[in-house]
Backbone as JSON, one array per atom type, in Angstrom:
{
  "sequence": "XXXXXXXXXXXXXXXXXXXXXXXXXXXXXXXXXXXXXXXXXXXXXXXXXXXXXXXXXXXXXXXXXXXXXX",
  "N": [[94.76, 70.69, 128.35], [93.1, 72.5, 130.81], [93.06, 71.73, 134.28], [90.53, 72.01, 135.78], [88.74, 72.04, 133.65], [88.98, 69.49, 132.69], [87.37, 68.12, 134.36], [84.87, 68.95, 133.75], [82.99, 67.33, 132.24], [82.2, 65.49, 134.24], [80.99, 67.22, 136.04], [78.82, 68.1, 134.5], [77.39, 65.68, 134.24], [76.72, 65.3, 136.9], [74.91, 67.37, 137.2], [72.79, 66.52, 135.65], [70.3, 65.67, 136.59], [69.25, 67.95, 137.53], [70.2, 68.82, 139.95], [73.02, 68.83, 142.14], [74.15, 66.28, 144.06], [75.23, 65.71, 147.47], [77.06, 63.59, 147.62], [77.92, 63.45, 144.94], [79.13, 65.94, 144.67], [81.19, 65.73, 146.59], [82.68, 63.61, 145.45], [83.55, 64.72, 143.03], [85.07, 66.9, 143.9], [87.0, 65.51, 145.3], [88.21, 64.17, 143.19], [89.34, 66.37, 141.94], [91.33, 67.13, 143.78], [92.89, 64.86, 143.58], [93.84, 65.26, 141.04], [95.68, 67.09, 141.57], [94.8, 69.7, 142.02], [94.96, 72.47, 143.85], [93.33, 73.16, 146.91], [93.06, 75.81, 147.67], [93.25, 77.19, 145.33], [92.5, 79.21, 142.39], [91.44, 77.6, 140.36], [90.24, 75.46, 141.72], [88.28, 76.87, 143.09], [86.77, 77.76, 140.92], [85.77, 75.29, 140.0], [84.26, 74.55, 142.27], [82.35, 76.56, 142.07], [81.05, 75.77, 139.71], [79.78, 73.56, 140.7], [77.96, 74.63, 142.42], [76.45, 76.35, 140.86], [75.14, 75.57, 137.84], [77.29, 75.17, 135.04], [77.34, 77.59, 132.42], [75.8, 77.2, 129.2], [77.49, 78.08, 127.17], [80.03, 77.59, 128.19], [80.13, 74.82, 128.19], [79.83, 74.31, 125.45], [82.16, 75.52, 124.48], [84.04, 73.82, 125.67], [83.46, 71.41, 124.36], [84.09, 72.13, 121.72], [86.83, 72.57, 122.01], [87.72, 69.99, 122.7], [87.07, 68.61, 120.36], [88.84, 69.88, 118.64], [91.34, 69.03, 119.53]],
  "CA": [[93.47, 71.01, 128.94], [93.26, 72.88, 132.21], [92.55, 70.69, 135.16], [89.09, 72.04, 136.06], [87.97, 71.7, 132.46], [89.0, 68.04, 132.57], [86.29, 67.61, 135.21], [83.59, 69.49, 133.3], [82.0, 66.27, 131.95], [81.67, 64.97, 135.51], [80.09, 68.25, 136.56], [77.59, 68.05, 133.7], [76.65, 64.47, 134.62], [76.16, 65.56, 138.23], [73.78, 68.29, 137.05], [71.8, 66.01, 134.69], [68.97, 65.56, 137.2], [68.86, 69.28, 137.99], [70.79, 69.13, 141.26], [74.24, 68.1, 142.46], [74.03, 65.69, 145.4], [76.41, 65.83, 148.34], [78.01, 62.55, 147.21], [78.5, 63.85, 143.67], [80.02, 67.07, 144.96], [82.38, 65.21, 147.27], [83.45, 62.8, 144.51], [84.19, 65.6, 142.05], [86.12, 67.66, 144.59], [88.08, 64.56, 145.59], [88.92, 63.98, 141.91], [90.14, 67.58, 141.73], [92.52, 67.03, 144.64], [93.73, 63.81, 143.0], [94.48, 65.86, 139.87], [96.6, 68.08, 142.14], [94.24, 71.05, 142.04], [95.04, 72.92, 145.25], [92.05, 73.6, 147.47], [93.04, 77.27, 147.76], [93.56, 77.75, 144.01], [91.37, 79.71, 141.59], [90.86, 76.48, 139.61], [89.35, 74.74, 142.65], [87.14, 77.75, 143.33], [85.96, 77.69, 139.7], [85.09, 74.01, 140.05], [83.21, 74.66, 143.29], [81.3, 77.4, 141.5], [80.29, 74.94, 138.78], [78.95, 72.63, 141.47], [76.9, 75.42, 143.05], [75.64, 76.9, 139.77], [75.47, 74.82, 136.62], [78.02, 75.96, 134.05], [76.54, 78.1, 131.3], [75.92, 76.4, 127.99], [78.67, 78.52, 126.43], [81.2, 76.9, 128.75], [80.08, 73.44, 127.7], [80.09, 74.36, 124.01], [83.59, 75.8, 124.31], [84.76, 72.6, 126.04], [83.27, 70.45, 123.26], [84.89, 72.62, 120.59], [88.23, 72.33, 122.35], [87.99, 68.55, 122.61], [87.06, 68.27, 118.93], [90.05, 70.43, 118.03], [92.53, 68.25, 119.88]],
  "C": [[93.7, 71.39, 130.4], [92.58, 71.86, 133.1], [91.06, 70.82, 135.48], [88.26, 71.67, 134.84], [87.97, 70.19, 132.21], [87.86, 67.41, 133.36], [84.91, 68.1, 134.77], [82.58, 68.4, 132.92], [81.39, 65.67, 133.22], [80.67, 65.95, 136.13], [78.77, 68.21, 135.81], [76.75, 66.82, 134.04], [76.0, 64.68, 135.99], [74.91, 66.44, 138.14], [72.63, 67.7, 136.24], [70.4, 65.86, 135.28], [68.51, 66.89, 137.81], [69.45, 69.7, 139.32], [72.04, 68.29, 141.44], [74.11, 67.59, 143.9], [75.33, 65.89, 146.18], [77.47, 64.81, 147.92], [78.69, 62.91, 145.89], [79.52, 64.97, 143.88], [81.32, 66.59, 145.59], [83.27, 64.43, 146.32], [84.21, 63.68, 143.51], [85.31, 66.41, 142.71], [87.29, 66.76, 144.97], [88.9, 64.31, 144.32], [89.81, 65.18, 141.61], [91.43, 67.52, 142.54], [93.47, 65.96, 144.08], [94.43, 64.28, 141.73], [95.44, 66.99, 140.27], [96.12, 69.51, 141.96], [94.19, 71.46, 143.5], [93.71, 73.51, 145.7], [91.95, 75.13, 147.52], [93.3, 77.96, 146.41], [92.3, 78.3, 143.32], [90.68, 78.58, 140.81], [89.87, 75.7, 140.47], [88.11, 75.57, 142.93], [86.21, 77.77, 142.12], [85.13, 76.4, 139.7], [83.97, 74.02, 141.09], [82.04, 75.51, 142.8], [80.42, 76.62, 140.54], [79.38, 73.97, 139.51], [77.81, 73.35, 142.2], [75.92, 75.98, 142.03], [76.07, 76.22, 138.49], [76.22, 75.72, 135.63], [77.1, 76.4, 132.91], [76.8, 77.26, 130.06], [77.14, 76.8, 127.16], [79.95, 77.86, 126.9], [81.27, 75.48, 128.21], [80.38, 73.39, 126.21], [81.57, 74.61, 123.75], [84.43, 74.57, 124.63], [84.66, 71.58, 124.9], [84.08, 70.85, 122.03], [86.37, 72.35, 120.8], [88.58, 70.86, 122.18], [88.0, 68.1, 121.15], [88.36, 68.72, 118.25], [91.3, 69.61, 118.35], [92.35, 66.82, 119.46]]
}
């Protein structure tokens, strides 16, 4: 599983109330760094994008399908 996709469940929980708080954003980005996702990497930028704009349902469905498959 790619590292940003490992954080997708956290992103979805952060969005559950319709908005990502500053604390949620900071916690998720900190987790990304702890997973060794470089701040200047495309993966980190993708994750930041998910925190600014909720991932599309297709992304979540694909993640669930992937997890079921493994």
